[in-house]
C-alpha positions in Angstrom: 54.2 167.2 36.1 54.0 164.1 37.7 50.7 164.5 39.5 49.3 165.3 36.3 50.7 162.4 35.3 49.3 160.3 37.6 45.7 162.3 37.4 45.8 161.8 34.1 46.3 158.3 34.4 43.8 158.0 37.2 41.2 159.7 34.9 42.4 157.2 32.2 41.6 154.6 34.8 38.3 156.0 35.8 37.4 156.1 32.0 38.5 152.7 31.4 36.2 151.7 34.4 33.8 154.0 33.3 33.9 152.5 30.0 34.4 149.0 31.1 31.3 149.6 33.4 29.0 150.8 30.5 30.1 148.0 28.0 28.8 145.5 30.9 25.7 147.4 32.0 24.8 147.5 28.1 26.3 143.8 27.4 23.9 143.1 30.7 20.8 144.7 29.3 21.1 143.1 26.4 21.0 139.8 28.2 18.4 140.5 30.5 16.6 141.6 27.5 17.4 137.8 25.8 16.4 136.0 28.9 13.5 137.7 29.2 12.6 137.4 25.8 13.5 133.4 26.5 11.6 133.6 29.3 8.4 135.1 27.5 9.3 132.5 25.0 9.1 129.8 27.7 6.0 131.1 29.1 4.2 131.1 26.0 5.4 127.5 24.7 4.6 126.2 28.6 1.1 127.8 28.7 0.2 126.6 25.1 2.0 123.2 26.6 -0.9 123.9 29.4 -3.3 124.6 27.3 -3.2 121.0 24.9 -2.1 119.1 28.0 -4.5 116.5 29.1 -4.2 117.9 33.1 -4.7 121.5 33.8 -3.7 123.3 36.9 -5.5 125.6 39.6 -4.4 127.7 42.5 -6.4 127.9 45.1 -5.2 130.5 47.4 -5.7 130.3 51.5 -8.8 133.1 51.1 -10.5 130.9 48.8 -9.1 132.6 45.8 -8.7 130.8 42.1 -6.3 131.2 39.5 -6.4 129.0 36.5 -6.8 129.1 32.4 -9.8 129.8 30.4 -9.9 126.0 29.3 -10.4 125.1 32.7 -13.3 127.3 32.8 -14.2 125.5 29.9 -14.4 122.5 31.5 -16.1 123.6 34.2 -18.6 124.9 31.4 -17.8 129.0 32.5 -16.8 131.6 29.9 -14.2 132.9 32.4 -12.6 131.4 35.5 -14.4 132.5 38.6 -12.6 134.2 41.6 -13.3 131.8 44.2 -13.5 128.1 45.0 -16.9 128.6 45.7 -18.1 130.3 43.0 -17.5 126.8 40.8 -21.5 126.2 41.3 -22.8 129.5 39.5 -21.6 131.7 37.1 -18.8 134.6 37.4 -20.6 137.4 38.0 -22.7 135.5 41.3 -25.9 134.8 39.3 -27.4 131.3 38.5 -26.4 129.8 34.9 -28.7 129.5 31.7 -27.7 126.0 31.6 -26.3 123.2 34.3 -22.4 124.2 34.5 -20.0 123.5 37.4 -20.3 121.1 40.5 -23.1 120.4 42.1 -23.7 120.8 46.1 -22.0 117.5 47.1 -19.3 117.6 44.5 -17.9 121.4 45.5 -18.4 120.4 49.5 -15.9 117.1 48.4 -13.8 119.3 46.6 -13.5 122.6 49.1 -12.8 119.9 52.4 -9.8 118.0 50.6 -8.5 121.8 49.5 -8.8 123.0 53.1 -7.4 120.2 54.4 -4.6 119.9 51.9 -3.7 123.5 52.9 -3.7 122.3 56.5 -2.1 119.5 56.4 0.1 119.5 53.3 -1.2 116.1 52.6 -2.0 115.2 49.0 -5.8 114.0 47.8 -7.4 112.8 45.1 -10.6 112.7 43.5 -12.8 112.1 40.7 -15.9 115.0 39.8 -18.9 113.9 37.8 -19.9 117.3 35.5 -23.7 117.2 34.8 -23.4 120.3 32.4 -20.7 119.1 30.5 -21.1 115.4 30.8 -17.4 115.4 31.3 -15.5 112.7 33.9 -12.5 114.8 35.3 -9.7 113.3 38.3 -8.5 115.5 40.4 -5.1 115.6 42.0 -4.0 118.1 44.6 -0.7 118.8 46.8 0.5 121.6 48.8 1.9 124.7 46.0 5.3 125.6 46.2 6.1 129.0 47.7 7.8 130.4 44.8 3.9 129.7 42.7 2.2 130.8 45.0 3.5 131.4 48.7 1.1 131.5 51.8 -0.3 128.1 51.6 -2.1 127.7 48.6 -2.9 124.5 47.1 -2.4 123.2 43.2 -5.1 121.2 42.4 -4.7 119.3 39.1 -7.9 118.3 37.0 -7.6 115.2 34.3 -10.0 115.1 31.7 -10.4 111.2 31.3 -14.2 111.4 29.9 -13.2 108.6 27.5 -11.0 106.6 29.6 -14.2 106.9 32.6 -16.4 105.5 29.1 -14.1 102.8 28.6 -13.8 102.1 32.4 -17.5 101.7 32.8 -17.4 99.3 29.4 -14.4 97.5 31.1 -16.1 97.3 34.2 -19.5 96.1 32.4 -17.3 93.3 30.8 -15.4 92.7 33.7 -18.5 91.9 35.6 -20.2 90.1 32.9 -16.8 87.9 32.7 -16.8 87.3 36.7 -20.5 86.2 36.1 -19.7 84.0 33.4 -16.8 82.8 35.3 -18.2 82.4 38.6 -21.0 80.1 36.5 -18.8 78.3 35.0 -16.9 77.6 38.0 -20.2 76.7 39.7 -21.1 74.6 36.6 -17.0 73.3 36.6 -17.6 72.4 40.8 -20.9 70.6 40.0 -19.6 68.5 37.3 -19.8 65.0 37.8 -16.9 64.6 35.8 -13.3 64.9 36.8 -11.8 68.2 35.8 -8.5 70.1 36.3 -6.3 72.7 35.1 -2.8 72.9 35.0 -0.6 76.7 34.6 2.0 77.3 32.3 4.3 75.1 34.4 2.1 72.1 33.8 1.6 71.7 37.5 -2.1 71.7 39.2 -3.4 74.9 39.4 -7.5 73.9 39.7 -9.5 70.9 40.3 -13.2 70.5 41.3 -15.3 68.5 43.8 -15.1 65.3 41.5 -11.8 65.2 41.3 -11.0 65.3 45.1 -13.5 62.8 45.5 -11.5 60.6 42.5 -8.3 61.0 44.0 -9.9 60.8 47.7 -9.0 63.8 49.1 -10.5 66.4 51.8 -10.0 69.6 49.5 -9.3 70.7 46.5 -6.5 73.3 48.2 -5.0 70.4 49.5 -5.1 68.1 46.2 -4.0 71.0 44.4 -0.3 71.4 46.9 0.8 68.1 47.2 0.0 67.7 43.2 -1.9 64.5 43.3 -2.6 63.5 39.8 -6.1 61.2 38.8 -4.0 58.7 36.3 -1.2 56.8 36.9 1.6 57.4 34.6 1.3 54.6 31.4 4.6 53.3 29.7 6.8 55.7 31.9 4.6 59.2 30.5 3.2 61.1 33.3 -0.1 63.2 33.4 2.1 65.9 33.1 4.0 64.7 30.3 0.9 64.0 28.2 -0.3 67.4 28.9 3.2 68.7 27.8 2.7 67.2 24.7 -1.1 68.2 23.7 0.6 72.1 24.5 3.4 71.6 21.8 1.0 70.3 19.4 -1.7 72.5 20.3 -4.0 70.2 19.9 -6.0 68.1 22.4 -5.2 64.6 22.9 -7.8 61.7 23.9 -6.5 58.4 25.6 -8.3 55.4 27.3 -6.2 54.4 30.6 -7.1 52.7 33.9 -7.5 54.8 37.2 -8.6 53.6 40.6 -11.6 55.7 41.9 -13.0 54.8 45.3 -10.9 52.1 45.4 -12.4 50.7 42.6 -10.3 50.4 38.5 -12.0 51.8 36.4 -12.1 52.6 33.0 -11.5 56.4 31.7 -11.5 58.6 28.7 -8.8 61.3 30.0 -8.9 64.6 27.5 -6.2 67.0 27.7 -6.9 70.3 26.1 -4.0 73.0 25.4 -5.1 76.9 26.2 -2.6 78.7 24.4 0.5 80.4 26.7 -2.5 80.0 30.0 -1.6 76.0 30.2 -3.7 72.8 29.9 -7.3 71.7 31.2 -8.4 68.3 31.4 -11.2 66.3 32.3 -12.2 62.7 32.5 -15.2 60.5 31.5 -15.9 57.5 33.4 -16.1 55.1 30.4 -16.5 52.0 32.2 -19.9 51.2 32.3 -20.2 51.9 28.8 -17.5 49.3 28.5 -18.8 46.4 30.1 -21.6 47.5 27.8 -19.7 47.3 25.0 -18.1 43.9 26.4 -21.6 42.8 27.3 -22.9 43.3 23.8 -19.8 41.5 21.9 -20.5 39.0 24.4 -24.4 39.0 23.1 -23.5 39.1 19.8 -20.6 36.2 19.8 -23.5 34.2 21.5 -26.1 35.4 19.3 -24.3 34.2 16.2 -23.1 30.9 18.0 -27.1 30.3 18.5 -27.5 31.5 14.7 -24.7 28.7 14.0 -26.7 26.2 15.0 -29.7 26.9 14.5 -31.5 24.5 11.4 -32.5 27.9 9.7 -30.3 29.2 7.2 -29.2 33.0 8.5 -27.4 35.9 6.5 -26.6 38.9 7.8 -26.0 42.2 5.6 -24.5 45.3 7.6 -25.6 49.3 6.6 -23.1 49.1 3.0 -25.3 46.0 1.9 -22.2 43.6 2.1 -22.4 39.9 3.9 -20.7 39.9 7.0 -22.1 36.7 9.0 -24.0 33.4 7.7 -24.7 30.5 9.6 -23.4 27.0 8.9 -27.2 26.1 7.6 -26.8 28.5 4.9 -23.5 27.5 3.5 -24.6 23.7 3.1 -28.1 25.2 2.3 -26.6 27.1 -0.7 -23.8 25.6 -1.3 -21.5 28.6 -1.0 -17.9 28.2 0.6 -16.7 30.0 3.3 -14.0 31.3 1.2 -16.6 33.2 -0.2 -18.3 34.8 2.7 -14.8 35.9 3.8 -14.2 38.3 1.4 -17.8 40.1 2.9 -19.2 39.9 -0.7 -21.7 42.7 -1.7 -25.6 42.0 -1.5 -26.0 41.6 -5.2 -22.8 39.3 -5.9 -24.4 36.7 -3.5 -27.6 36.7 -5.3 -25.6 36.0 -8.4 -24.0 33.6 -6.8 -26.8 32.0 -5.4 -28.7 32.1 -9.2 -25.6 30.5 -10.9 -26.1 27.4 -8.4 -29.6 27.1 -9.1 -30.7 28.7 -5.4 -33.0 30.9 -6.2 -36.9 31.0 -8.0 -36.9 30.7 -11.8 -38.0 34.2 -12.8 -38.9 36.2 -16.1 -36.7 39.3 -15.0 -33.8 38.2 -12.8 -32.6 42.0 -12.6 -35.8 43.8 -12.2 -36.2 41.0 -9.5 -33.0 41.9 -7.6 -33.6 45.3 -7.3 -36.8 44.7 -5.7 -34.7 43.0 -3.1 -32.6 45.6 -2.7 -35.7 47.7 -1.5 -35.4 45.3 1.5 -32.9 47.5 2.8 -34.6 50.5 2.9 -38.0 48.7 3.8 -39.8 49.7 7.3 -41.0 46.1 7.8 -40.3 42.5 7.6 -40.9 41.3 4.5 -42.0 37.4 4.5 -42.0 35.3 0.5 -42.1 32.2 -0.4 -39.2 31.1 -2.3 -39.9 27.3 -4.9 -36.6 26.2 -6.2 -36.3 23.8 -9.4 -35.5 20.8 -7.1 -38.7 20.9 -5.0 -37.4 22.7 -2.5 -39.5 25.0 -1.1 -37.8 28.0 1.6 -39.4 30.3 3.3 -37.3 33.8 3.1 -37.7 36.4 6.3 -36.3 39.7 5.4 -35.9 41.7 8.8 -34.4 45.4 8.6 -32.2 46.5 11.0 -31.7 49.5 12.9 -28.2 50.1 12.1 -29.4 49.9 8.1 -28.6 46.4 7.6 -30.4 43.2 6.8 -31.0 39.9 8.2 -32.4 37.0 5.8 -33.5 34.0 7.6 -34.1 31.1 5.3 -36.3 28.0 6.4 -36.3 25.1 4.6 -40.4 23.9 4.8 -39.8 20.8 2.2 -40.0 18.2 4.7 -42.5 20.7 6.6 -45.1 20.9 3.5 -44.6 17.1 3.4 -45.3 16.6 6.4 -48.6 18.6 6.3 -49.7 16.7 3.3 -48.8 13.7 5.0 -50.6 14.7 7.7 -54.3 15.7 6.0 -53.9 12.1 4.7 -53.9 11.0 8.2 -56.1 12.9 9.3 -58.5 11.6 6.9 -57.6 8.3 7.7 -58.0 8.6 11.1 -61.0 10.0 10.5 -62.0 6.4 8.2 -60.7 4.6 11.3 -62.7 5.7 13.9 -65.7 5.9 12.0 -65.4 2.0 11.2 -64.4 1.1 14.5 -66.5 -1.0 16.8 -65.8 1.5 19.9 -67.3 4.5 20.4 -65.1 7.6 20.2 -65.0 11.3 21.6 -62.8 13.7 22.1 -63.0 16.7 24.5 -61.0 19.7 25.0 -59.8 21.5 28.1 -62.8 23.8 27.8 -64.8 20.8 27.8 -66.3 21.7 23.9 -67.0 18.5 22.1 -64.0 18.5 19.3 -64.3 15.0 17.6 -66.3 11.9 17.2 -67.2 8.8 15.4 -70.7 7.6 14.0 -70.5 4.4 16.4 -71.0 7.2 19.5 -73.7 9.0 18.2 -75.7 5.6 17.3 -74.6 3.7 20.4 -76.1 6.9 22.5 -78.8 7.9 20.0 -77.0 11.4 19.5 -78.7 14.0 16.8 -75.7 14.7 14.5 -76.3 18.5 14.1 -76.5 18.8 17.8 -72.7 17.0 17.8 -71.7 19.5 14.5 -71.9 22.6 16.9 -69.1 21.5 18.9 -71.4 21.6 22.2 -69.9 21.6 26.0 -69.7 18.5 27.5 -72.8 18.7 30.2 -75.3 19.2 27.1 -73.3 15.7 25.8 -73.9 14.5 28.9 -77.9 15.7 29.3 -78.7 14.1 26.3 -77.3 10.4 27.7 -78.2 10.9 31.2 -82.2 9.9 30.0 -80.3 6.8 28.2 -79.2 5.3 31.6 -80.7 2.7 34.0 -79.9 5.3 36.9 -79.6 8.9 35.2 -77.6 9.8 38.5 -74.6 7.5 37.4 -73.7 10.4 34.3 -71.7 12.0 37.0 -69.3 9.2 36.9 -68.7 9.8 33.2 -68.5 13.5 33.7 -65.3 13.1 36.0 -63.9 10.4 33.6 -64.0 13.5 31.0 -62.4 16.1 33.7 -59.4 13.5 34.6 -58.7 13.2 31.3 -58.2 17.0 30.0 -57.9 18.4 33.6 -56.1 16.5 35.3 -54.3 14.5 32.9 -55.3 11.1 34.0 -56.9 8.0 33.1 -59.8 6.7 34.6 -62.7 4.0 33.4 -66.3 3.0 34.4 -69.5 0.4 33.5 -72.9 1.7 32.9 -76.1 0.1 32.7 -78.5 1.6 29.9 -82.1 1.3 30.2 -82.2 -1.2 27.3 -80.4 -3.5 29.2 -76.9 -3.1 27.2 -73.9 -3.0 29.4 -71.1 -0.2 28.5 -67.6 0.1 29.3 -65.6 3.6 29.0 -62.5 5.0 30.0 -61.2 8.4 29.6 -57.5 8.6 28.1 -55.7 12.2 28.3 -54.2 12.8 24.7 -50.6 14.6 24.0 -52.6 17.5 22.9 -54.2 18.4 26.1 -57.9 16.8 24.9 -59.3 13.7 26.6 -60.4 10.9 24.6 -63.9 9.5 25.9 -63.8 5.4 24.7 -67.2 3.7 25.0 -67.4 -0.3 24.3 -70.7 -2.7 24.3 -69.8 -5.3 26.9 -73.2 -6.9 27.1 -72.0 -10.2 25.5 -68.3 -10.3 27.6 -70.7 -9.0 30.6 -72.6 -12.4 30.1 -69.8 -14.7 30.0 -67.7 -12.6 32.6 -70.7 -13.5 34.7 -70.8 -17.7 34.1 -66.5 -17.4 34.5 -66.9 -15.7 37.5 -69.6 -18.6 38.5 -67.6 -20.9 37.1 -64.0 -19.7 38.8 -65.7 -20.1 41.9 -66.9 -23.8 41.2 -63.6 -24.6 40.4 -61.9 -23.0 43.6 -64.1 -24.6 45.7 -62.6 -28.0 43.7 -58.9 -27.2 44.0 -59.5 -26.5 47.5 -61.6 -29.6 48.5 -58.8 -31.8 46.5 -56.2 -29.9 48.8 -58.1 -31.0 51.9 -58.1 -34.3 50.2 -54.5 -34.7 49.5 -53.3 -33.5 52.7 -56.1 -35.6 54.2 -54.9 -38.7 52.0 -51.6 -38.5 53.0 -51.6 -38.5 56.4 -54.0 -41.5 56.1 -51.3 -43.1 53.8 -48.9 -42.8 56.5 -50.2 -44.9 59.0 -50.4 -48.2 57.4 -46.9 -47.4 55.2 -44.8 -47.1 58.7 -46.7 -50.7 59.4 -45.2 -51.6 56.2 -41.8 -50.5 56.8 -41.7 -51.9 60.7 -42.9 -55.0 59.6 -40.5 -55.7 56.2 -37.6 -53.8 58.6 -38.5 -56.7 61.3 -38.4 -59.3 58.3 -35.3 -58.5 57.1 -33.5 -58.2 60.6 -35.0 -62.0 61.5 -37.2 -62.0 64.1 -39.7 -64.1 62.5 -36.6 -67.0 61.8 -34.2 -66.9 59.0 -35.9 -66.4 55.4 -34.7 -67.6 51.9 -32.8 -65.5 50.0 -35.7 -64.9 47.4 -37.7 -64.1 50.4 -35.1 -61.0 51.3 -34.6 -59.8 47.9 -38.6 -59.3 48.1 -38.2 -57.9 51.7 -35.6 -55.7 50.3 -37.8 -54.2 47.3 -40.6 -54.1 49.9 -38.4 -51.2 52.0 -37.2 -49.4 48.5 -40.9 -49.3 47.7 -41.9 -47.9 51.3 -39.1 -45.5 50.8 -40.1 -44.2 47.8 -43.4 -44.0 48.7 -43.0 -42.3 51.9 -40.9 -39.7 49.8 -43.7 -39.2 47.3 -46.1 -38.6 50.4 -44.1 -36.3 51.9 -43.7 -34.4 48.7 -47.4 -34.5 48.7 -47.8 -33.2 51.5 -45.2 -30.2 51.5 -46.9 -29.3 48.1 -50.4 -29.2 49.6 -49.0 -27.1 52.3 -47.5 -24.7 50.3 -50.5 -23.8 47.9 -52.6 -23.3 51.2 -49.8 -21.1 52.6 -49.5 -23.6 55.4 -45.5 -24.5 54.6 -44.0 -24.8 58.0 -39.7 -23.3 57.5 -37.2 -23.1 60.0 -34.9 -20.5 60.4 -31.6 -21.5 61.7 -27.9 -20.6 59.5 -26.9 -23.6 57.1 -23.5 -24.0 55.8 -24.4 -24.3 52.3 -21.2 -25.8 51.1 -21.1 -28.5 53.5 -24.6 -29.3 52.9 -23.3 -29.9 49.1 -20.6 -32.0 49.8 -22.7 -34.1 51.8 -25.4 -34.8 49.4 -22.6 -35.4 46.8 -20.7 -37.8 48.9 -23.6 -39.9 49.9 -24.4 -40.5 46.0 -20.9 -41.2 45.3 -21.7 -44.8 44.5 -24.6 -44.3 42.2 -22.2 -41.5 40.1 -19.5 -44.1 40.0 -22.4 -46.8 38.5 -23.7 -44.2 36.2 -20.1 -43.3 34.7 -20.6 -39.7 35.6 -18.3 -37.1 36.7 -19.0 -34.6 39.0 -17.6 -31.2 39.8 -18.4 -29.3 42.9 -16.5 -25.5 42.9 -17.0 -23.4 46.1 -15.8 -23.0 49.3 -16.8 -23.2 53.0 -16.2 -19.4 53.1 -19.1 -18.7 51.2 -20.9 -18.9 54.3 -24.2 -20.0 55.7 -28.0 -18.8 54.8 -30.7 -18.7 56.8 -33.4 -21.4 56.7 -34.4 -25.3 56.9 -31.5 -27.3 56.7 -33.8 -30.2 56.4 -36.2 -28.8 53.3 -32.7 -27.3 51.4 -31.1 -30.4 51.4 -34.5 -31.9 50.0 -34.1 -28.8 47.2 -30.4 -29.8 45.9 -31.5 -33.3 46.4 -33.9 -33.2 44.0 -31.6 -30.9 41.9 -28.8 -33.5 42.1 -30.8 -36.5 41.0 -32.7 -35.2 38.2 -29.2 -34.2 36.7 -27.6 -37.9 37.8 -30.7 -39.5 35.9 -30.6 -36.9 32.6 -27.0 -37.5 31.9 -25.8 -40.5 30.4 -22.5 -42.3 30.8 -19.6 -40.5 30.8 -21.5 -37.1 31.0 -20.1 -34.4 33.2 -22.5 -32.6 36.4 -21.1 -29.0 37.7 -22.2 -27.7 41.1 -21.4 -23.9 41.6 -21.4 -22.6 44.7 -21.1 -18.5 44.9 -21.4 -15.4 47.2 -22.7 -12.5 45.3 -21.7 -9.0 45.7 -25.3 -8.6 46.9 -24.6 -10.8 49.4 -26.8 -13.6 48.9 -25.6 -17.4 47.7 -26.3 -18.5 44.4 -25.9 -22.5 43.7 -25.4 -23.5 40.0 -26.8 -27.0 39.1 -26.1 -27.9 35.2 -25.5 -31.6 33.5 -24.5 -31.8 29.8 -27.4 -34.3 29.1 -30.5 -34.4 26.5 -32.2 -31.0 27.8 -35.8 -30.5 27.7 -38.0 -28.2 25.3 -38.6 -24.7 27.1 -42.5 -25.5 26.8 -41.9 -29.2 28.4 -39.2 -27.0 31.2 -42.2 -24.6 32.1 -45.0 -27.6 32.4 -42.6 -29.5 34.7 -42.1 -26.6 37.1 -45.6 -26.3 37.5 -46.3 -29.8 37.7 -48.2 -30.5 34.6 -45.8 -33.2 33.1 -46.4 -36.2 33.5 -44.5 -38.7 35.8 -41.8 -40.8 34.8 -42.4 -44.5 34.2 -41.8 -46.7 37.1 -39.6 -49.4 35.8 -37.3 -46.2 35.6 -37.1 -45.9 31.9 -37.4 -43.4 29.3 -35.7 -40.3 28.4 -33.7 -37.9 30.6 -36.9 -35.5 29.8 -39.0 -38.2 31.2 -37.2 -38.5 34.6 -37.2 -35.1 35.3 -40.9 -34.6 35.4 -43.4 -35.3 38.1 -43.9 -33.4 41.3 -39.7 -33.0 42.1 -39.4 -29.7 40.2 -42.8 -28.2 41.9 -41.9 -29.3 45.3 -38.1 -27.6 44.8 -39.9 -24.0 43.7 -42.3 -23.9 46.7 -39.5 -24.8 49.0 -36.6 -22.4 47.5 -39.5 -19.4 47.8 -40.1 -20.4 50.8 -37.4 -19.2 52.1 -37.4 -15.9 49.7 -35.0 -17.4 47.2 -35.7 -17.5 43.3 -34.9 -20.5 41.3 -34.9 -20.2 37.1 -34.4 -23.4 34.7 -32.5 -23.3 31.5 -32.9 -26.2 29.0 -31.9 -26.9 25.4 -32.0 -30.2 23.9 -29.1 -31.9 23.4 -27.4 -29.2 25.4 -28.2 -30.0 29.0 -30.4 -27.8 31.6 -28.9 -25.8 34.4 -30.8 -24.9 37.8 -29.7 -21.3 39.4 -30.4 -21.1 43.0 -30.6 -17.9 44.9 -30.7 -18.2 48.7 -30.7 -14.7 50.7 
């Protein structure tokens, strides 16, 4: 029983186990079925994904057999996938295709070599294939296949269709090549540009500079300049060039500024432009405008100098700009038209200026002023200068010149020709007067130009030379006129003298004279005078009568000269002859006065003294006559020795002290011994000043005063002035006295002071002073006195 239970239990357990196993088997089968169904669905999804994927796989086994989807076969132009890799260049059946399919021999060889290399070395590969039949471009990526996919060293090759990408790549390559070419050209242009140019990155640091920039900053190359961050311009007001670039980048618009920079050791004016390039950075370039600035400064100086010059011109000038506004006038314009300076400051328009001039009566009187004004406005559009006269109501004549300016403005010049027209009328009158005067002169006149042509002549010229008026009216050359004149000369060859005179007056601009004798016995004097206008004046005068008179006067003068010489010799001989008896008389009188002949009565002694005085005076006169005769003959002997001039004057005054006291005169001797000495003859200088002092004493009445002043002049000469306040002399009488032509004083010593100054004393004084190289000047006025100024070297 127990066994049965155990058996039944075992059987139950076995049945249960079978039931469980059957249930498990059923469940497992169902699970496998579900898994198989899921795998099939997954495989279908994967296959669908592969069909739709841009990349298709191909398995290449070790024996060259290939497996791949039908879509890949379509890429190669086949209806079905070939069996072997080598058949990718032909149809699947081994026959040649009707249309180009698969790969060409070269590309198939590349693919086969790459697959074999991967199968042997497990190294991946990458290729690019172009299918001629379909026009597709395939990118190939290959590697060793997983053993679970295909054992035995198969290669898994993926094909990517990038036909569109290839076209885009071609376009991009073309654009890239064009961009590179453009960039290379632009870079070359920037590099060759004479302007410094640079580029800053987003961080505003220098990235690129050209050769001009490198030269400007004195660098060796662009890389060194960029690495050093060398800036072309210095900071301005604390703002660096990078700061200016940052402002341009922030504003999104270029910034242009004028700065100074040191280029090659010189300060230059530069126009710097910073150009933002969005997020890429900031480009910049600099233009050297130093020459432009210098030209601008020169233009401003020229315009200022021009306006200063216009301001000092006599013509009135007004300048209008392109908007027809008055921008400049000179002072003559303001004076001529009576316009205040404040009116010009407002830069009034052209119409308003004309209205103001009309209101002031400084425009011509016209019937239709608006139309006249419109015509003048057309001057601004004219291509040529306009010139017209304005006749004002007050008699003023203006010449108006309107010059259009290149900038569209107008320059007006107002020349007041009133005086010029008056002078022209006066000139015409003078010309007519001159012609009438020429025709009525006693001289023959002819004017020749620098071209030797006859310009002007008077009637006397044609009459004296017997010339035809019709010939002269043709204004012939000088040689033609002289040919006509030569036949009338006593010696025709002398016509060359007149030709030389005309040439000297017209070409050499110098005066020359001459004389000619005519065949008819007349004598003519001619002269060539250069005229201010470049012409030459030939004057001819008939001197026949004066020539005869001159001949007579020459003969008479020769006779007078000979008589004067005879007189001089006679006076000299007589002076010597008078000395001998005069010396004897003086000797005998001195012996009588000395008592050699016994004592004389008182009356006889007076007679002897009178004889000595007369002998002394006669000796002086003989000495004077002898000196005068020697002076006229040029043989007056003069010693050359130092003479203390002030001491000599002092001695002369002291010798005449008694006479001065008796005459009741006062003598004022001024000077010092420091005046020094002069070189000359002491005896003859004593006679000079003795004569002058004696004349002053004789001419000065009682109570008068005589002044003797001795000074040294700045030119080291000595001046002695002997003056008195006596009666004086008439100028005519004074001149005759110096020449020795006045009458001598009477023997009694009477008469006026005028008489006492005459005789041979003053001429002798003049000759003696001149013999010493000095000068004497006498000044006298009746009733005021006389002064003698003697200057000695």
